[in-house]
C-alpha positions as CSV (number, residue, x, y, z in Angstrom):
1,K,114.7,66.0,129.8
2,I,117.0,68.9,130.6
3,E,119.0,68.3,127.4
4,N,115.7,68.4,125.4
5,Q,114.8,71.7,127.1
6,R,118.2,73.1,126.3
7,A,118.0,72.0,122.7
8,H,114.5,73.5,122.4
9,A,115.7,76.8,123.8
10,E,118.7,76.9,121.4
11,R,116.4,76.2,118.4
12,K,114.0,79.0,119.6
13,L,117.0,81.4,119.9
14,A,118.3,80.5,116.5
15,V,114.8,81.2,114.9
16,Q,114.7,84.6,116.7
17,H,118.2,85.4,115.5
18,A,117.4,84.4,111.9
19,Q,114.3,86.7,112.1
20,D,116.3,89.5,113.5
21,E,118.8,89.2,110.6
22,A,116.0,89.0,108.0
23,L,114.4,92.1,109.4
24,Q,117.8,94.0,109.5
25,A,118.6,93.0,105.9
26,Y,115.1,94.1,104.8
27,L,115.3,97.5,106.5
28,S,118.8,98.0,105.1
29,Q,117.6,97.2,101.5
30,M,114.5,99.3,101.9
31,S,116.6,102.2,103.2
32,T,118.8,101.9,100.1
33,L,115.7,102.1,97.9
34,L,114.3,105.1,99.8
35,L,117.5,107.0,99.8
36,E,119.4,106.1,96.7
37,K,116.6,105.1,94.3
38,D,114.2,107.8,95.6
39,L,111.4,105.2,96.1
40,G,108.0,106.7,95.3
41,N,109.5,109.8,93.7
42,S,111.4,108.7,90.7
43,D,110.7,108.7,86.9
44,K,108.0,106.3,85.8
45,Q,110.1,103.5,84.3
46,S,112.5,103.2,87.1
47,E,109.8,103.8,89.6
48,V,107.9,100.7,88.5
49,K,111.0,98.5,88.8
50,T,111.9,100.0,92.2
51,E,108.3,99.6,93.5
52,T,108.1,96.0,92.3
53,L,111.4,95.2,94.0
54,A,110.3,96.8,97.2
55,Q,107.0,94.9,97.1
56,A,108.8,91.6,96.5
57,R,111.2,92.2,99.3
58,T,108.4,93.2,101.6
59,L,106.2,90.2,100.9
60,T,109.1,87.8,101.2
61,V,110.3,89.1,104.6
62,L,106.8,89.2,106.0
63,G,106.5,85.5,105.4
64,R,109.6,84.9,107.4
65,L,108.9,87.0,110.4
66,G,107.1,86.5,113.7
67,A,104.3,88.6,115.0
68,A,106.3,91.4,116.6
69,R,108.7,91.8,113.7
70,K,105.8,91.9,111.2
71,G,104.4,94.8,113.2
72,L,107.7,96.6,112.9
73,V,107.8,96.2,109.1
74,I,104.2,97.6,108.8
75,Q,105.0,100.5,111.1
76,F,108.2,101.2,109.0
77,L,106.2,101.2,105.8
78,Y,103.5,103.4,107.3
79,E,105.9,106.0,108.7
80,T,107.8,106.2,105.4
81,S,104.4,106.8,103.6
82,L,104.8,103.7,101.5
83,I,101.4,102.2,102.3
84,N,99.3,105.4,102.2
85,K,96.0,104.5,100.6
86,D,96.0,107.7,98.5
87,N,99.5,107.0,97.1
88,T,100.4,103.3,97.7
89,V,104.0,102.6,96.8
90,V,104.3,99.1,98.3
91,D,101.2,97.1,97.5
92,L,100.5,94.6,100.4
93,D,97.9,92.6,98.4
94,G,98.1,89.1,99.8
95,A,100.7,90.0,102.5
96,N,101.1,87.5,105.3
97,L,100.3,89.6,108.4
98,R,98.8,86.6,110.2
99,G,99.2,87.1,114.0
100,A,101.0,90.5,113.5
101,N,101.3,92.6,116.7
102,L,99.8,95.9,115.6
103,G,98.1,96.8,118.8
104,G,98.0,100.5,119.7
105,I,99.8,101.8,116.6
106,N,98.6,104.5,114.2
107,L,97.8,103.2,110.7
108,S,95.3,105.9,109.9
109,G,94.8,106.2,106.1
110,A,96.9,103.1,105.4
111,D,96.2,100.6,102.6
112,L,95.9,97.2,104.1
113,S,93.4,95.9,101.5
114,S,93.5,92.1,100.7
115,T,96.0,91.4,103.5
116,D,96.0,88.3,105.7
117,L,95.4,89.8,109.2
118,Q,94.0,86.6,110.7
119,E,94.7,86.4,114.4
120,A,96.4,89.8,114.3
121,D,96.4,92.0,117.4
122,L,95.0,95.3,116.4
123,K,93.5,96.3,119.8
124,E,93.4,100.0,120.3
125,A,95.0,100.7,116.9
126,D,94.1,103.8,115.0
127,L,92.7,102.4,111.7
128,S,90.6,105.4,110.9
129,S,90.2,106.0,107.1
130,T,92.2,102.8,106.5
131,N,91.5,100.7,103.5
132,L,90.8,97.1,104.7
133,H,88.8,96.1,101.7
134,S,88.8,92.3,101.3
135,A,91.2,91.9,104.3
136,H,91.1,88.6,106.2
137,L,90.5,89.6,109.8
138,S,89.1,86.3,111.2
139,H,90.0,85.7,114.8
140,A,91.7,89.1,114.9
141,N,91.6,91.4,118.0
142,L,90.1,94.8,117.1
143,R,89.0,95.6,120.6
144,E,88.6,99.4,121.1
145,A,90.2,100.0,117.6
146,D,89.3,103.2,115.8
147,L,87.7,102.2,112.5
148,T,86.0,105.4,111.8
149,S,85.5,106.0,108.0
150,A,87.4,102.8,107.3
151,N,86.7,100.8,104.1
152,L,85.6,97.4,105.4
153,Q,83.8,96.1,102.3
154,E,84.2,92.4,101.8
155,A,86.4,92.0,104.8
156,D,86.3,88.7,106.7
157,F,85.3,89.3,110.4
158,K,84.6,85.7,111.3
159,E,85.0,85.4,115.1
160,T,86.8,88.8,115.3
161,N,86.7,90.7,118.6
162,L,85.2,94.1,117.8
163,S,84.1,95.0,121.3
164,G,84.4,98.7,121.9
165,A,85.6,99.4,118.4
166,D,84.5,102.7,116.8
167,L,82.8,101.9,113.5
168,S,81.4,105.4,112.9
169,G,81.1,106.1,109.2
170,A,82.8,102.8,108.3
171,D,81.9,101.4,104.9
172,L,80.6,98.0,105.5
């Protein structure tokens, strides 16, 4: 029994280590695109290639990460203005954000349309003016989230916790 517990702990640690390495590699690659390729500010032909590469890397890494690390990727993309709804550089359409830990963070004005946010923790998050059109939010925790003026058209809220959420001016 002790040996099984030790083996389980080692497997869990190996998974966490692999996720850390994937996240570090992703951040390094994205930093290169931001700094060397001027992601979001280059000429049209190279911009399309760079944005496609950034999107592919992002969708791939999100599928490999756990809840907390997915939250770090989204926060990075938001803080570098890559998922701004008015000028989306990295399209997250279909992104696997299932179970992501996004509680309490500011994503105001982000484009999270058509993302898989099932079982995500978004409690107390600032999602004001965020585009959540066609997002899958079933079983998500949006308790006390700020959803003022958010686009929630065609979003899936099956069994979603919206208690205390501010939906003022939201487009339902």
